[in-house]
N, C-alpha and C positions, 0 to 999 in steps of 0.2 A: 504494500500500500504506500511513493515518495518524490525529490528534485535536486539536481547537482548544484551545489552552491558554496557558501562560504562560512557557515556558522561553526562555532567551537564544537568539539566532540564530533567532528565530521557531520554536523547538521546539514542535511542535504535538501535543497529546494526542489520542488516536485517536478522539475524538468526531467525527472526520471522517465517521463513518458516517451522520450525520444530515443531510447535505446532499443536493442533487439532482444526479443524473448523467444526462447525455445519452448513452445507450448507442449510440454510433455507431461508425464504422469503427475497426478495431484499428490501433494504432501503438505499438510497444514503446518504453517509456521506460527508458533506461539500457541500455548495450550488454551488460550482464551478465544481462539478463532473458531467460529461455528458456521455451518451452512445456514442459509436463509431458506424460507419457504417461497414457492412461486407466488408472485403477487404481493409479497410482504413490503416491497419498496417500489411501487409501480411508477413513482415519479423519478426514479434514478435512471440515468442514461449513460451510455458510453460515448466518448468522442474518439474517433479513429482517423488515421491518415487515409484519405480516399485513394491515394495512389499505391500504397503498400499494404493497406488493410491492417496495419499495426495499431494496437491500442495505444492511445496517448494518455487518457485520463477519464475522469467521470464528471458528471454534472447533474443538475436538477432541472426537470421540466417545470419551469416557474409558471409560465402561461402557455397557452396552446401552441404558440410559435416561438417561444422565448426560453432559452436554456441558460442557466446560471452556473458558472464554474470559476476557476482561477484564471488568471490571464497570462502568467509567465510562459507557459508552454506554447502559447499561440501568438506571441508578439511578432514573429517573423513569418507567420503563415497567412495565406490568402483563404478566403471563404471557400473557393473552389477546391482547395486541398483537403477539406474536412468533410466528414459525414457524422451524423448522430445516429446511434442505434438505440431504439426504445423497445421495451418489453422483453428484454433478454434476461432470463434467469440462469440458463445453462448454455454456455457457448457451443455445446455439441448438439443443441436442439434449437433450431431457428423457427419453429412453428409459430411462435408469437412475435418474433422480432420484426421491427420496421426500421429501415434505413433511409434516412432523409438527408438531402444536401443542406449545406449551410449557405445562407444568403448574405449575412452580415456578421462581422466580428467587431465588438466594441469593448476594447480594453480600457480599464481605468486610466485616465491621463497621468496620474501620479506614479504609476508603476514604472520603475527604472530597471532595465534588464541587467545592468551591472551589479545591482544589489538584490533585486527580487524579493525584498522584505517588506515593502510598503505598498499598500493598495493592490494586493494580488487578487484581483477580482475582474471578471469579464462577463459579458452577455453575448449570446449568439442567437441570431434570428434564423429560424428554419425557412426553407424554401416553400414549404407547404405545411398544413396542419396534419398531425398524425391522427390515426384512429384512436380514440380515447374511450376507455370503459373497462370494466372488469374482464370482459371477454377478450380484451387485447392486452391485459396486464399493463396498462398505461393510464396514468392520471396526472393532472397538474398539481403542483404543490401549493401555489398561491402566495402572493406577497404578504398576506395577512399572517402567515405562519413563520415569517422571518423575525427574529428578535431585533427590535428596533432601538433598544436603549440598554446601555451598560448596566443600569440599575436592575434590569430584569435577569441578569446573568448570575446573581449571587447564589441562588438556590441550587445551582448545579455543582458548586464546589463541595467536594466531600460527599456527594450524593450520586455516586456512579451508577447505581441501579436505575436511575432515571434516563440514562443516556445510552446511545448506541452509535456505532460507526460501521456502515456497510461499505463494501468495496470490492472492485474487480481486480485489484492489484496482486502483485507477486505474493506468494506464500513462502517462497524460499529464494534467497539470493546470495551468491558468493562470487568470487572472481571467475568461476568456471560454469556456474549453473544459474539459470533463471527459470522459475516455474510459475506459470499462471494456473489458478484453480479452474476446474471445470465449471463450478457453480459459484454464484455470488456469495461472498462471505460476509460475516459481521463479527464485531467484538464489542465488549462493554469497556469504554475508556474510563480510567480513573482521572477525572478532570481535577487539576490542581490549582491552588491559589497562585496568584501571579508571582509572589516572592519565591515559591518553590521552583517555578519555571525558570526564573532568573538565576537561581543557584545552579541549575542544570547546565545552562549555557550562557556565557557572558554576552552573547549577541541577541538574546531574547528581547523583543520589543513589546512591552506590555500594552502599549496603546493600540497595537494592530494585531496582536496574537492572543490566542488561548492555547493551552497545552494540556495533554494528558501524559501521565507517567505511570505505566502499569507495572505492578510488582512482579507479575509473571512474564514480563518482557514482551507481551503482545503489543503490536504497534502497526501503524501504517507502513506501506512499503512502495516501491516503484510502481508506477501506473495508477496510483491511488490519488494523484493530484486532482482536487476538485470534489472528492467524495465528502459527504456531509458529516458534521458532528450534530447529531439529532438528540434532543432531550424532551421528555414528556412534560407538558405544562397544560393544566386544565383538560387532561384526557386526550390531548393531541400532540403529535410530534412537531416540535418547533426547531427551526434551523438556527444554530448558534455559531457555526463556523464551517469553513471549507478547508479541507486538507491542503496545506501548502508546503510542509516540510517534515522530515524525519531524520533518522541517523543512518550512516553507512551500514549496509548489511541488515538494516531493520532489526537490530539485535539488542537494543538496550531499553526498549519499552517506551520511547519518547515519540509522541505525535504532536505536531504543531499545526494550528488552524488559523486562517484569516478570520478575525472576529467580525461577524455580520453587523453588530450594532454600530461599528465604526463607519460602515459603508452603506448602511440601509438607505439613506437619502439618495445617494447616487444610483443605487440599484433600482429603487422605486421609480425615480424620475426617468431613467433610461429604459427600463422595462416597458413603461407605458408609452414611450416614444417609438419603441420597436414593434409594438403589437400589430 
């Protein structure tokens, strides 16, 4: 579930999506990683390179033609180089999947490629509306389910049972091997207070990030860029963050997320413009 970058402890920014993966036999990385059920995250999508069919990362179907993800992986890409895959739970079974071209990429203007740590968020307009409904395993997430204020984040610190991170990314990575799971995975993140995150890496930016540090070392990994940090609030899943970074080899339990409360205004304004 990650991106190659510059933070201490080999913190890797999620441009992890641009490498090559040998899609071979499944092996779960991290004891906390579990399979999801079909339709459990119907708003989750894949973003792939149209020319190579390689997985780049994940995103959320925010509105019927608008996808929300991180921006770093797509700064040098043109819309015609991307496709979005919806409704896929098992990559070996495409009976529900829909593949749609991208019409527009809008990256936050404050995102700087040389750093990749600030404003890592982007919106993608699809070329057409997907088929939506339970029978297609596709649904929109909705702007109303994004956390819009920092004050609303407090209840998730130390309440890990409320949160979940689903992802299509690697379950194993070393210098010789990359393995993608067959089915969409999920894990429960241990979301930490900001002072704990700052102790873990000196380059942590508390104004733009949230983090989880799992005692069992389960974490995001390559190709998870843009996958959501979701937590229950009022009986519904709310979006608190998007995966932006992790550590080399996905091996120390650290996951870093772009905090949605910081960029909610930009997301709402531009998502409405792209509709």
